[in-house]
N, C-alpha and C positions, 0 to 999 in steps of 0.2 A: 504493500500500500504506500510505500515511500514516495512513489511518483505521482500519487493522486493528491489533488489540492481541494478535496471536498470540504475540509474544515474551513478554509479561507473563503471558499465560494459560498457556503451556507451563510457565514457571517456577513459577507459583502452583500449578497442578494437580500438578506433580511433587512439590512440597513437601507439599501437602495429603495426598498418598498415601504420603509417607515414602519416596520413590524417589530414587535417585542418578542423576546424569547418565549414568553407566555403564550402569545398568539400562535406562534409556530407549533409549540408543544400541544396546544389545544387542538389544532387542525390535524396533526399527525396522530394524536392520542397517546402522547408520552408525557413525562414530567419535564418541567422547566430545566431541572438539573441535567436531564439527558441531552437537551438541546445545547446547554452550556458546555457539556463535555464534547459534543460533536464539534462545536466551534473552536474549541481549544485543542482538538486532536487527541484528547484523552481516551476517546472511544469513537467508533464509527456507527452510523445508522445501520440497523438491520437491513438486509438486502430487500426485504419486502416493503420497506418504507421509501425506497429510492423512486419508484414511479410517482408516489404521492408528493414527495418533495419537489421533484422535477416539474410536475404539473402545477404545484403551488407557486413556484417561482417562474413558471412559463418558460422553461428551458428544457433541453434534452437531458437524458440521463448522462450521456457522455460529457455534456457541458457541466452538469452538476458535479461530476467526479473529476473534472479538469483533465479529461483524457481525450487526446486527439489521435484517432487511429491512422490518419493519413498525414504525410508530410508534403510540403510544397516542393516544387522543382528546385527552388533556390535553397531551401533548407537541406535537401538531399545533397546538393552539390557542396554546400558548406560542411556538412557532416562528413562526406567522403574525404575531403581535403584535410579535415582535422584528424580523422583516423589514420590517414596516410602519413601525416607528420608524426602521429603518435607511434606508428610502427617503427619509425626511424629513431625516436627519442626515448621511448619507454621500453620496459620489458615486454617481450612478445606475448607471454601468457596473460599479462595484464590487459593488453589491447584486445587479444582474442576473447577474453571474458567480456569486455565491454561490447564487442561486436555481437556476441551471443545474446546479451541482455537487450540490445537495440533490436535485434531480429525478433525476439519474443514480443517486445512491446509493439512493434509495427508489422505483425505477421500478415496483415491484410493489405498493407501498402506495397503493391507489387513493383512499382518503379524503385522503391527503396530497397526491397529484397534483391532486385537484380543488381543494383549498384553495390550492395553488400557482397554479393556473390563475386562480382568483378574485383572488388577490393581484396577479397580473400585469395582469389586466383593470382593476383599480382603481388602478393606478399607472403604466401605460404612458405617460400624458400628461406625466409628469415628465421624460421623455427629450426632448431637443431634436433628436435624430438620427432622421430619417425611416427610415433603414435599420434602426436598432435597433427602432423601433416596429413595423415590418413583421415583424422576427424574432420579436418578442414575440407578435404576433397569430398567426403561423404556429405558434409553440410552444403557444399556448393551444388552437388547433385540433387539433394532434397529441395533446395530453394529453386533450382531450375525447373524441376518437375512440378513443384507447386505453382509456379508462374504459368507453366504450360497448361496445367489442369484447371486453374482457377481464374486467371486473368482474362478479361474480355479484349485486351489490347493485342491484336494479331501481330503487330510488329514486335512488341515486347516478347510475346511467346516464341516467335521465330528466333529472336536473339538469345532467348533462354535455351533453345535447342542447341544452337551453336556453342554456347558456353558449356553446356553439359558435355558435348562432344570434345571440346578442348580439354575439359577436366579428365576425361577418360584417356586422352592421348598422353597427358602429363603423367598420369598415374600408371601408365603402361597397360592399358586395356583396349587395344585396337579393335578387337572383335565387337566390343560394345559400341564403338563409333559406327561401324558398319550396320549394326543392328538398329541404331538410332537414326542414322542418316540414309540408310539404304545403300545397296551396292551398285546401283545403276545411276549414271549421271543423266538427268533429263535435259532437254534443250532449254536454254535460258528464255525466260518470258520476255516479251517485247513491250512491256507495260510503259516504259519510258517514252517510246516512240508514239504509242497510242495516246498517252496523256498529252504529249506535245502537240499532236495533230488535233486533238480536241480543243486545246487552247487556241491554236491557230485558226480553226474554223469558227471559234467564238470571237475572233478579232483581237485576241490578246497575244500578239506576236512576242512581246517581251517575256511573258511567262512561259511561252513555248520554248524560247531560246534558253531560258534558265533551266527548265527541265532537262533539255538535251545536254547542256553543259555539265549539269550535275551527273547525268548518266555517263557521259564520256569520262569525267573525272573518276568516278567510282570504278568504271571498267579498267581504267589505266592502273589504278591501285591493285585491282584484282589480278591483272596481267603480271605485275611485278611480283606479287605474293605467290602466285602459282609458279612462276618461273624460278623463284627462290627455292621452292621445294623440288622443282625439276632438276636444278643444277646438281643436287645431291645424288641424283639417280643416274645421270647421264655420263657417258664416257666419250664416244666419238663426237656427239653433237654439243658437248659442253661449251667449247669455244664459241660456237655459233650462237647458242642461246645467250651466253654472256655478252657477246657483241651486240646482238639485236636489242636486248633490254637496255644496254648502256646507250645505244642510239636513241631509243624511245625516251629514255629518261632525260637525255640531253635536249631533245627536240621539245619535250613538254615541260622541261624545267622541274622535274619531280623531286630533285634534291632539295629544292627550296619549298616546293608545294607540300611535300609530305616527307620530312627528313626521317621519320621513324621507319617507314617501309623501305626506304633506300639504305638506311644504316644496316638493317637486317640483311638486305640483299648483298651489300658489299662485304659484310662479315662472312656470310655463308660462302660467297664466291672465293674469298681469300682463303678460307679453310680448305676448300676443294683444291685450289691451286697449290697450296702448300703440300697437301697430301700427294699431289701429282708431281711434286718436285719443281713446279713452275714458280720459283721463289721471286723472280722479278715481278711477275704479275701479282703475286700475293702481296708484295710490299706496296705496289701501286693501289691495290684495292683497299689495303689497310689504311693507306694515306687518305683515300676517299672516305672511308669509314670514320676516321678521326675528324676530318674536316666537317662532315655532315653532323657528327655529334656535337662538335664545338659550336658550329654556327646555328644549328637548328633547334636545340632543346632548351636553352635557358635564356629567355622564357620560351616555352613551346607554344607556338601561335600559328595555327593553320589559317591560310588566307589564299585568296585568288591572285591572279597576276594580269598582265596585259591581254592574255588570251581568255583565261577563265574569269571574266569580269562579273559574272552573275552568281557566284557561289558563296560569297561572304555572308549574305543574308541567310543562306541555308545553314551555314555553320552556326550562326546565332540562334536560329529557330530550334535546332536540335542540340544546342550547347556542345558543338563539336570543335569549335575553333581554338579555345583557350584551355589552359590547365593541363595537368598531366595525370595519368592513371596511377603514378607512384610519386612518392616524395622525391625532391631533387637529390637528396643524399643517396637514396636507393638507386636512382637512375645512374648517377655518377659511378657508384660502385659497380653496378651491373655492366656499364660500358667498359670499365677497366678490367673487370674479371673476365669479360668475354674475350679479351686479348691475352692478358697476362697469364691466366691459368687455363688457357685453352690448349689441350693436348695436341691439337692440329698444328700449333705453332712452336712446338718444342724444339724443332731443329733451327728455328730462326732467332731464338732468344738472345744469343750471343752477338748477333749482328748489330752494328751501330744504327742501322736504319730502323730496326725493330725497337731498339731502346729509345730512339728519337720519337717514334710514334707513341710509345707508352708515356713518355715524358709529356708529349702534347696533350694526351688524354688526362693526365693527372694534374696539369696546371689549370688552376681555376681562372687565372687571368685569361681573358678572351672569350669565356663562355658567355 
């Protein structure tokens, strides 16, 4: 009951309406002493009195108890960033406990549950306890499934499916990914083009162009992400895939448009080059990785450019453009660890170029 403000609310509502404790007591059918104890939090009303009290003060039971089952979009964003910082500055178990308490309190606020699941997916590795890590993955799966089963938001439910699949991949359960997503890739829908055509026929050419720009932007990011995975599987076509994506990235300025997806691409490509003995290419790619990390993450701010002139408002609408999914300290450490403790670069560590790249990543100046 520590999160409920019923004592303060009963006292405030009674005073607002100019009522005495005797009047409230008479209406409910209890003693004045009982009402006094309610208002000083020495005791709480019996659950059967709550509907009467709420009706008497002309408020809902949730309002009477000071309980808000939903959080606003702004509150969710603020909470996410606070907890993300807490993971960097406090003991992991302490923050993990706070997360569990928040989840219990807002178990019907599905946007909040989704962000909590994302938060846990982005910070589970900070725990050194394998048991806790498993508990976190189990919790993410439970939250994802609850959103899928209970939320009426189709987009949110779809995102929850993807998050559940990601969780299975991280925890080493690939068959569950196939069971969840299916083993057959269906053709992509052409909804973007259809929506754009509809806007065009309604005479709204600007909105039609915005829809198409957003579609192209998202497909570009998907292209790079898929190619990132493909690089790890290819042998003969590796060089060609690497070349083609770098050309696309340069033409569309993806290094600046979305540094996160390109940093992942360059690091993966460098790993493969190093394993193939292509050390010169590995150093070049690691340099690009470091440059993207330095220039693009602090602060992380997605934006359009001279070509993608209509996507900034879309970032704002869905809160995609600013902020990070992890705290700055965690991101910095992840960037460094991805190079320094990466077994793929073991043969490069004594090289002066490798040390220069590491030094570049560890220097805060310039971020």
